[in-house]
N, C-alpha and C positions, 0 to 999 in steps of 0.2 A: 365057660365064665370069662376067660379071656377076651371073648369075640365080643360078648355083650358090653363088657366095658369098653371097647374101643368105639363099639357103634354108638355108646351113649356119650362118648365125650366127642365123636365126630358131630354128634346130633346139637349139644351144648355150645361147639365152636360155631355151628352154621348157624345158631340163634343168636349168639353175640356179634356175628359179621353182619347178619341182616339186621340185628337191631340199631348197629352203628352204622349201618348204611340208611337207616330210615331216620335214625337222629341227625345224620349229616344232610342227609335231604329236608329234612324238616327245616334245618337250620339254616339252609340254602334259601328256602322259600321266606322264611322268616327275614332273612336278611336282602332279599328281593324287596320282599313288601316294603322293609324299613327304607330302602333306598327308593322306590317309587312314591312312598308316604313323604320323605323328608325333600326329596327333589320338587314335589308338589307345594308343598309348606315353603320351601325356599323360594320358590319362583313367585308364589304369591304375594309373600310377604315382602320381598324385592320390588315386585311390581306395584303393591301397594305404599312403597317408601317407607316401611317399616322395618327400618333397616337393622336396629337392634335385634330385633326376631329373625330376621334374614339372617344376620350373622351366626346366630346361636343355631339356625337350622342346616347352613353350611358347613358349618364347623362341624356338628353331627354328621351330616352327609358326607364329608371326607373319612370320618373314623370308621364308617361302613364300606366307604370305596375311595381309598386311598389315591387311585388313579382317576377320578374323575375331573379332567381338566377343566371344564366348565364350572364346574363349583370351586375348584380352586382360583380361576380365575374371578369370577363374579365374588367371592368372599375378600379378593382382594381389591377389587373395584369398591366396595362397600365401605371398606377400611380406608382406602384412599380418601373417598369423598367425604368420611367424618371431618366437620372440623367445630371450632367451638363459635363463641358467638360474634370473634371478631375475624372469622374466616380462616383461621391459622389450623392447619392439619393437626390432628390430634391423635392419628392411628398409623402414622406413618411406619412404624416397625413392623405391626401386624401385617399391614399393607406388602411391605416386602416378604416376609416368612410365606405369605398366602400365594404369592406371585413367584417366587422363587419354586414352591411347590408346583405351581403349573408348568414352569420352564423345565423342570425335572422332568415332567411328562412328556412334554413336546418341546424341545430346546428351541424350535422354530416358530411357535406359535407368536402370530402375529401383533393379537391385541394385547398379551399378556406381555411380551416384550416392550410394547409401544407405552403400556402403562409402568411398567417397570423403570421405564428411562425417566419417565414423569416422575416416580417415586423417589429415585437417586438424585436426579436434580433438585428436588424439594428437601432432599436428606444433605445436599451438597457433596455428593460423591460422585465427581465428574468421569473418574476412569470406569465407574461401574454403568454410569450413564451411557458412556461410548460404547461400552461392549454391548449394550444391548440394543443400541442402534446399530450395531455391526451385524447382529443376529438378524434384524429385520431387514437390514439391505442384502444378507446372504437370502432371504427368502424373498424380496422383491428388489434385484438391483436397478430396477427403472423408477423408484421411488424417489425422486427428485427431491421433493419437500422434506425428506428424512436423510436425504445424503447430505443436503445443504445445513439441516441441523446439527450432523454429525461434524461437518467440516468448519462450522462456526464454532463447535464445542472445543474441537481439536486447537482451533486456532486461539480461543481464550486461554486455554490452557498452556501454551506455549510448544505444542506440538507440531511444527510446523510442516514438517515433512509429510507428516499423516494429511494433516489439512490440506497440503497442496495437491496431494493424490486426488482426493475427493472434490477440490474444487477443478481440477483439471478435467476428471470425470463427467463434472456438472457441465464444463465448457464443450466436450466432446457430444455429450447427449442433449444440449439445448442450443449449439450454434453461438452465435453472437451475444454475449453479454457483458458490458462494459464496467459494470460493476465487479464482475469477477475477474476482469482482465486487470483493473486497479489492484483488487486484493493481490491476486497471483504476483504482479510485480513487485508489490512491497514485502510479500513472503519471502520471495526469492531472493529480493536484496538482503535480508533480514538472515538466510541462511547464507549469505556470501555468494550466490548465483549471478552474478552482476548480468552475464549476458542472457540468462533467462529473464532476467528481472526487465531487461531491455527489450526484449521481443515482446511481453506482454505489454510494456507501456507502449509500445510504436501499435501495437493491433488496437489498441483503446483509442490512439489517436487518429491513426489510419479510418476508424468506423466514425469520425467525427464527433466523438463524445469527449477529448480531452480537452480541459481547458488549460489557462496559462500555467498554473500551478504544476499540472502533470507534464506539459511541455519541459518546465524548468527541471523537473525530475530527469526527464530524458536525456537534457542537457550534460546533467552530473554524471548519469550514467555512461553517456558517450565518452566523456571524458575519463572516466574512471578506466573505461576498456581502451581507451588510446586513440578513439574515433574521431579524430579532431576536425575533419572535413564534415561530418555527419554533425558534429556539436555547432560549427558554424550553421549549417543548412535550419537545424532547429532554432538556434538563438534568431534568424533571419526571420522565421515563422513566428515567432513569438514577436518581434517587434511588429509585424503585420497584424497579429492577434489581438496584442495587450498595445494598440498604438500609444497610449498615454505613457507607456513606460518604455518606448521603443529607443531613447538615448542611452538607457541604461544597458539594454539589450547589446547595442551597437560598441558601446563602451568595453564591455565584456569581450566583444570580438576583438576589439582593438589591442586589449589586454593580453587576452589568450595569443595574439598574434604576435604580440612583442615578446612573449614569454618563449614562443615556439620559433623565434626568427624568422615567421613568414610576413615579409613586408608585404604582398600584394594582400591579404587579408586585413592587415594592419590598416592599409590605406581605405579599403571598402568599411572597415569600422570606422574611420575618422569622417568619411563622406557620410554614413549614415548619422552619426552624432551631429553633425552640421545639417543634414535634412530635418532632424527631430528637432532638433535647435539653433537655427540660423543666429543665434547671439553668441553662439560659441566658437568665440574668434580666438582661442589658443589652439583650438583642431585646425582652424584655416590657416594659422599659421605655421603647425607642425605638417600642413599638406605643401605649404609652400614651400618649406624648407626639404622637403624630401624632392620635389619635384626640383630644384634647383640642384640639390646633391645630385641628382642623377641627369642633370644637363637638361631638363626638358622645361625650357624656360618661357615657354610659351603657355603650360599649364600654369606654371608659378603665377605669371603674369596675370592668368584669368581667375585664379584663386585670391591673387592679392585685390584684385579689381573687385571682386564679390565682397570679400571683408572689410574693405576699406568705406564700401559702398555702406555698409551696416554702422559701420563707425570708423569716419574719418580721422579721429584723435586716436586711434590704439598705438601705442606707442611701439609693440613689437612689430606689427604689421609695418609700421612705417618705415623702421631700421630695415626689414625686408624688401621695401620698396626702394629704399636709398641704396642699397646692396644691387638690385637690380639695376637701377638706372646706372650706378657707377660701372657695372659690366657692359652696357650700353654706351659708354662713355659721355653721359650728360651729369658731368659732377656738380653743375650749378644746382640743377632741381634735386639730386642726392642730397647735397649738403640743405637744400631747404627741405627736405624731408627728415634729414636728421636732426635739425634745430627744431622743428615740431617735435620730436620724438622726447625731445630734452625736457619738455614739460610734465612729462612722468617721472617722477622723482626715482622709481624702481629700474629705469633705463637711463637715466640721464648720465650717466659715467661713462656707459656703452655707446651712447648716440655721440658725448662728447671725442671719445676715441676716434670715431670713425670720422669726425670733424678734422680731428688732427692729424688722420693719416692723409687726408686730402689736402688740408692748408695747415701744415706745422705752425706752430706757435713764435711768433716774432718778439714780442717783449719778454722782459724777464719776469715779469709776473706770470704771463702765459705759460713759460718755459716750468716755472716752479708748479703752477696746476699740472701741466702735463707730468711731469715728475710725481706729484702726489696722487693725482687718478691712474697715471699709467703701469704697466707692467702686469702688476695683478690682477687688474679688472680686463686687460685686452688678453690676457692668459686665460682667463675665467671663460670669456667670451670664444675662444677659440675651441675650449674644451667642449 
């Protein structure tokens, strides 16, 4: 009796197991049929541009097959393409959900990450957009177009150090690129990395693509790092490149040289200023005084001659000419030069003092004049 009961129970269990297996198999067959059916329906609707129907089919397909990468991608793509009559995206959140499902299936799926980048850009989520492109580059590190998008994105968002890494990789992969050199120079400067900024600026100029503005930036960087000699060279090059503004570049050389006590470069700056503007007689006068102060009287005389040829009435040069003539012992011609200089009110008192030093006043009136004009003015001139 007991054995019969056990046999009966065993038969029942076998029947139940076989039934469950049959039911499961039937369900698998039905699911597989549904998957094939909805794949076909979804693909057909998508190809026929029946997008709303395609969305429904892909949504159903993913319920049957949640790991279907293509279905998740195409669903996201269709949602992304949905726009209103003005062309505005109207289903970006749904597109994001579908595409995130796709990358959860395959985190490095190229098309899903690229489309997800576009979705995040349209939703103004730059950090998420950047992460999508990072995954793209992990899959395709040589994809220069996508690396440039990522570098530009980081730069716009102020992530300069990250941007630099990608821009420098672009240069390493693609060779000479003047635009990238300029961008890298600016980014390094913003990061306070002056030497690196200077190196990238030089690469641009050395490639023959730098303009006057770029050279001016190089000058500022060179001065910032204390490389004054190279700054002089850059300013001279600027004077050649931008000849219309050559005077200002040589003037800058003279100013820097004065600040640093570099008399040799100060003279070079003054000479350049005169070459750029022959009417700059004040610079001529400075050169004459410099040469006279060093006892280089022949050079001083040559510059005097050049200056007075440009304007024989220039009072400052006439005074210097008179001083030179006094040194040569020609007092008569010196006085004549000083008298001529008196025609300029700005130099009249100094010129008169020079004359009295050679020909002291004789009358009481002249003595009073000398007392009136004397002392302070003479002291100013000596200083």
